[in-house]
N, C-alpha and C positions, 0 to 999 in steps of 0.2 A: 434439882440434883440431890443425891444423897450425900450428905457431908460426912466424911470419915474423921472420927475423933483422933486427935493427936497427930494428924498428918502435917499440918502446916508448921513450919519452923520460922523463927525470927529471921528477918531479912538480913540483919547484920551477921548472923551466924552462917547463913548460906554464902554470903559474899566472902566471909572469912575462910570458909572451906574451899571456895572456888579459887581464891588467891593462893591458898596453901597448896592446892592441887597443881598449880602452875609452877610451884617451886619444888615440889617433890615428885619423885618418879614412882608410879604404882605399876606393879606387874599383874595384880589381880583386882577384880571388881570389889568395891567396898560396901555396896548396899545403899550408899548415898546417891540419890538420883542425879542431882546436878553434877556431882563429882564424876560419876560414871560416864555421863554424856560427854563431859569435858575431856575425859581420858581418851575416848574414841575420836573426838574432834581433833585432839592434839596429834593423833597418829595419822588420820586420813581426812580430816576436815578440809584441808586445802585442795583436795581433788574436786574438780567441777562435776564429775560424774557420780560422786557419792552423795546420796540424798538422805537428809534427816527429816522425818515426819513425826511431829509431836502431836499428841491427842490425849483425851481422857477415856479411861476404860468404862464402858457402859454409861450409865447415868450417875456416875460417881465423880469424885474429885481426884481419883487415883490417876496420877500422870504416867504416861508411857511414851516411848519413842521407838520407831522402827528405823533401821539404817539399812539401805540397800544400794546396789550399784546399778546405775542405768546402763542398759545394753545386755548385761549378763543375767539380771534378775527378771523374772516373769511378772510384769506389772499387773496383768490380768489376775493372776493367782494372788498377788498381794492385795489387790482391791477387793476381790470377791470373798476370799477365804481367810484373810487376816484382818484388814481394816474393818470390813463390814461386820465380821464376827465380834471383834473387840469393842467396837463403838456402838453396837446394838444394845437394846434394853434387855439384859438378862439378870437383873438384880433380884427378880422374884425366884430364881432357881436356888438361891442360897443367900445367907446373910453375909454380904461382902464385907461389912464392917468387921465382923468377927474374924473372917478369913484374913483380912488385911492385918489385923492385930497379931495373928499367928504367923505372919510372914510367908513361909514356904508353902503353906497350904493354899494360899491364893494362886501361887504359881502352878501347883498341882491341879487345881480346879480349872485354870485356864488351859493347861495342856490337855487335860482329859475330857473336858466338857464344852470348851468354847472354840478352840482352834480346830479347823478341819484340814490340817496339813499332815501328810503322812510322815515326813521326816522332821522330827523335832529332837534336838539335843541340848543339853545344858553345858555352858562354857563359863569357867571361872577366870581363865587366863586372858588378859587383854590382847596380847600379841596373837594368840591362837584365833580369837574371835575376829580380829581385824583381817587375818589371812583368809578366813572363810568368807567374810563379807566381800573381799576383793575377788573371790572365786565365784560369786553369784548368790551366796546365801543371804538371808535377811536376819539381822539381829534385832531382838525385842528386849528393850530395857524397861523394867517396871519399877516404879518408885518403891523402895524398901526391899527389893529383892537382892540377895548377895551375889547374883550371877545374871547372865543373859541367856535368853533362849535363842538358839540358832535354828532357823526355819529353812527347810529345803525348797528354795525357789529358783534354782539354777535353770536358766534357759539359754544354753549356748547355741551358736549358729553352727550348723553342720550340713555337709553335702549329702546327697542321696547315695545309697549303696549302689555301686556300679561295678562293672567288670574290671579287674586289675589291668592296668596299662602295660606294666613291665613283665607280666606272666600270662600271656594270652594262651588259651587252649582251643583245640578244635572240638574236643568233647570233654565236658565237665561243667561244674557249677559256674554260673556267671556272677558270682558274688565276690566282693573284695572288701577288705577292711576300710574304715574311714578314720577321720581324725578324732572321733569321739570314743573314749574308752568304753563307756557303757554300751554303745552299739557293738563294739568289737567283742566284748565278753558275751553279749546276747547272741551274736553270730555263732560263737562256740557252743553255747547252750542249745541252739537250734538244731544242732547235728543229731540230737536224740536225747531221750531221757537217760541221764547218767548221774546218779547220786554220788558217785566216786570222784567226779570232776571237781577238784578243789581249786579255788581262786583266792589268793592271798594278796592283801593290799600293802603297799609301801609308799612312802613319800620320799622323793629324791630332789636334791637341789638345796643349797644353803639359803640363797636369797630369793629365788623363785621356786616355790614348792610345786611339784607336779606329782600326779597320781601314777603309780606304776603297780602292775599286778604280775604275779607269776602264776601260771596254770599248769596243773599236772593231774594225772589220774592216780588217786591215792592208793588203790589196790594193785597198781602196776609199777609205778615209778620207784626207783631205788631211793630209800630215805636218805642215804648218804649223798646222793646227787642233789636232792632237794635242799638239804642243809647247806651244801656247798654253794648252790645258787643264791640262797638267802644270805649267806655270809658275804659273798662278793657284792650283792646289791647293797647291803648295809654299809659296806666300806666306801661307797661312792660319796665323795666329798668335793663337790664342785658347785660354783655359784648357780648355774642354770643348766639343766639337761634339755637342750633344745629339741633333740630328735633321738630316736632309738640308736642311731649311729654313735652317739656319745656313750651310751650304755655298752654297746658292742665293743668299743675300744677300751673301756675302763674295766671290763670283766674278762677279757680274753687272756689266755695263758701266756702267749708270746707275742708281744706287740712289735717285735722286730721281724717277724716272719712275713713274707709276701702273701701268704695264704690266710684267708679269713678262717677263724676258728668258731665263728658264730654265724649261723645261717639266718638271713632275713627274707621275709616273704610278705606279700599282700594277700595271700590266699588263705581263707579260713579252713578249707579242706586239707591243705598241706599241713597246717598247724595241728588240726585234729588227728590226722594220720600219724604225725610225729608223737602226739600225746599217747595214742594207743600203742605205740611201740615202746613207751617208757621214757620218753624225753620230756623236757620241761620247756614251756613257752614263756616269753617275757613280752608284755604289752605295755606301752607307754601312752599316756594321754597326749593328744596333739599330733600323732603321726599314724599313718596307715600301715607302717611296716612293723611286723612282729618279729621277734627273735626266737630261734630254736637252738637249744643246747642239749647234749653235746652234738657236734657235727663231725662227719667223716668226709673224705674227699669224694667218695662215690655218691654222696647225697647231692653234691654240687653239680653232678652230671645226670641227675634224675629229675623227672617231671611227674606231677600227679597224673598226667594222662597215661603214663606207663601202666597204671593199674586199672584204668578205665577201659583200655583196649585188651584184646586177647594177647596171650603171652608171646606168640610167635612174632607178630608185627612189633610189639613192644620191645622184644629182645633185639630185633634187627635195628630199630631206631636207636636203642641205647648203645649198641656196638658202633653205630655210625657216629654217635657223639664222642665216644672214646677215640675214634679215628680222627674226628675233627679237632679234638683237643691236641692230639699228637702232631697233626699238621700245623696247627696254630703255633705250637711251641718250637718245632724243629725244622719246618720246611725251609725258611730262609738260611738257617745255619748250615743245613746239609748242602744247599745250592752253593754257598760260599766255599765250603770245604772242598767240594768236588771241582769247582772252577779254579780255585787258587792252588790246591795242593795235590789232588788225586785225579788228574785228567785221565790217567790210565785206566781207572775204574769205570769210566763212561763208555758205553758202546760206541764203536767207531763212527757209524753213521750219525748217531746223535751228537757225538763230539764235533764232527765236521759241521753239522747244522748249527750248533751253539757257537762255534768259532766264527761262522759266517755272520751270525746276528750280532756278535760282539765286536766285529771289525769296525774300527773308528770310535769305539767308546773310550773316552780318555781316562776314566776312573777305574780303580780296582773294584773287585766284586763287593767288598765291604762298604765302600763309599756309595756305590751304586744301590746297594740294598738299603742303606741308611736313608738315602734321598727319598726313595719310594715309600719306605715304611713310615718315615716321619710325615711325609705328605698325606698318606692315608690316615694316620692318626689325627692330624689336624683337620682333615675333612670330616672324619667321624665326629670329632668334638664340635665342629661348627654345625654339623647337621643336628646334633642334640640341642644346641643352644638357640638355633634359629626358630622362628614361629613354625608351628606344625604344618601349615599348608605348603611351605617352601623348603622345610628342612630336608625331607627325603629327596626331593628333586635336586637340591643343591649337592647332596652327597653323590648321587648317581652321575649327574652332569659333570660335576667337578672332577670326579675320578676318571671319567672317560676323556675329558679335555686334557687334563694334566698328563695322563698316561700316553695318549696319542702324541701330544706335543713333545714330551720327553723323548719318545722314540724317534720322532721326525728330526729333532734337534741333535740326535746322536748322543744324548747324555746317558741313557740307559738302554739296555737291550730288550727286545720284545719278550724273551723268555723270562727276564727278570720281572716284567710287568705281569706275566702269567703267574709266576710264583707268589708275588705280593697279593694279587687278586684272589688266588686260591686260599692264601693265608687269612685274608680279611673275611672272606665268605665263611671259612671254617670257624672263625671266632664267633660268628653270629649264631652258630648251631649250639652253643653252650647255653643251657637254660638260665643259669645264674649269672647276672651281670658282673657281680664282684669277682666271681671265679674267672670270667673272661678277662677282666682287668689284670688279675695276677699272672695269667699265662702270657698276656701281651707284654707285660713288663719283663718277665723272664726271657721272652723271645729275644730281646735286645742283648741280654747277658749271653745267651747261647750264641748269638751272632759274633760277639767279640771273642769268645772262646774259639769259635771256628776260624776266625780270621788269624788268630795267633798260632793255633796248633792243628788246624784241619779237623779230620774225623776224630783224631785222638782228643782234641779239645771238646768236641761234641760229647764223646763218651765220658770224659772227665766231668763235664758239666752235669751229665745225666747221673753219674755216681754221686756227686756232691748233692744234687737235688734229692736223690733217693735217701741219702743219709740224713738230710734235714727232715724229710717227711716222716721217716721212721721214728725220729726223736720227738716230733711234734705231737702234742696232745691237746684235746679239747675237753676240759673239765675231767681230766683223768683218763679219758678214753683215747687210745691211739688213733691218730688222724687217718692212717691208711688201713685201719681195721676194715674188713676181716682178713686182709692180706698178711699183716703182721700185727699181732700174733695170728697164726692161721686158725680159722674156725670153719670147718667144712660146711656146717649147717647154714652159716650166714652167707655163703657163696650163692645160695638160691636166689638172693636178691642183690647181687653185686653187679657184675658185668652182664650177666644173663638174668632175665626175670622169668623164673620158673612159674608153672601154673599155680593158681591160688590154692588148689587142693593139696599141693605139696608143701606150701609155706605154712606149716602148722605151729611153728615156734617163733617167738619173738627173738630179736638179736641177742645172743649170749653176752656180747660185749657190754650191754647196758645193765646186766645183773638185776633184772626185773624181779618183783615179788612173784608175779604169775607169768611163767614162761610160755604157757600154752595160749595160742592165738585162736585155735579152733579144735574141736574134739575130733 
């Protein structure tokens, strides 16, 4: 071995420094090999999956240690491209003795000529380096160096890219986001060469750090919108951001509103289409659900398939969704108001038929509706939580059995079962799951208004709902735009989806840099 002059230190001095390190708190690396290793061991040495591997560099007496996490670090990469490179005989390439005496130059030599790892960074802060080790990177401590080298050896477990379960399409890409952030950003890049697509990194969480990125098209998105998103992300101050739902709740404008003001999706094509309109996307590591801001109510009733099919069938399907949303919200309340207060408005033959079916039912219409609606909601929730092979069967069979049994027992009328079934089916036609939940909650409020005031209560509820929606905003954009404020050009992609040749402008409400979508 080549002996490096001036390397060895008296044993009593090393022991004195080691004892001193246990009594003092160091935030930064000192350049003393024993002390620096002890600093890391003090932080994470008690974990069984953290490995310390000590060795000598090349054929010298220069000591070094790599620290990595079992399971998240790529051992094959560590063995072939780190240990093999550092422990090999490369002393003839340069005079290691002189390099060692110069300190930092040895580190530069190792970075540039020895290690064959693409991601290498220098870290001086002990806490920061420990966090990166626990994320899967490998730390390299070299005797005499005032810092450590962080080597990119992360090898996390991830599932294959599959079709989104919650947003299935008949026509369209069969790709969905995964739990790996790098895979998700790559899916956005794969949509086409676009140098204007900007992806900015943040770290969220006080105790558990997680990577979060915001994506936007630089030449389209409003700079004020981008700055507002950055500002709200930076104000997140919570121990752990477990899922993008945490981010959604912490950055929305009005947390008391029943309506979501941030759209979530598993589809890269939906996200990229939103970016091309001038919106901003938020992606968090560890979840396949990306967030889109700002959002309007009309977006919650739209599907990417609307743009893949021709405009006539797409328009018809979109109008059906609006009708389904109306039925979901108002069908039970209108039934209650007619039966309880306004029997005279019902056609005579239909009124006689309804009276015949309700004969013997001991409950008023509101109680009858509540029994069936609560039963349907319980069945829906049970179907979601049960294993996939039996979940759908349980929902269908349970609904049929309970409905038939309730009618036979005289608890509810057959027409009430029809109304509840139509309401439940209509709620499934809403593309966004969280939008359906909002309407399902408000349906119960509308039922109580109808039970108290009849049709006047339903109208009162509708007016209160409209006033709330008009005041509601998502990152400064009116939630019911382009209805209020009225923008005629934006109506081309509202309730009716006009031909693509006519949709030449981006939505005016987004205040984009480039308003032209096509020449």
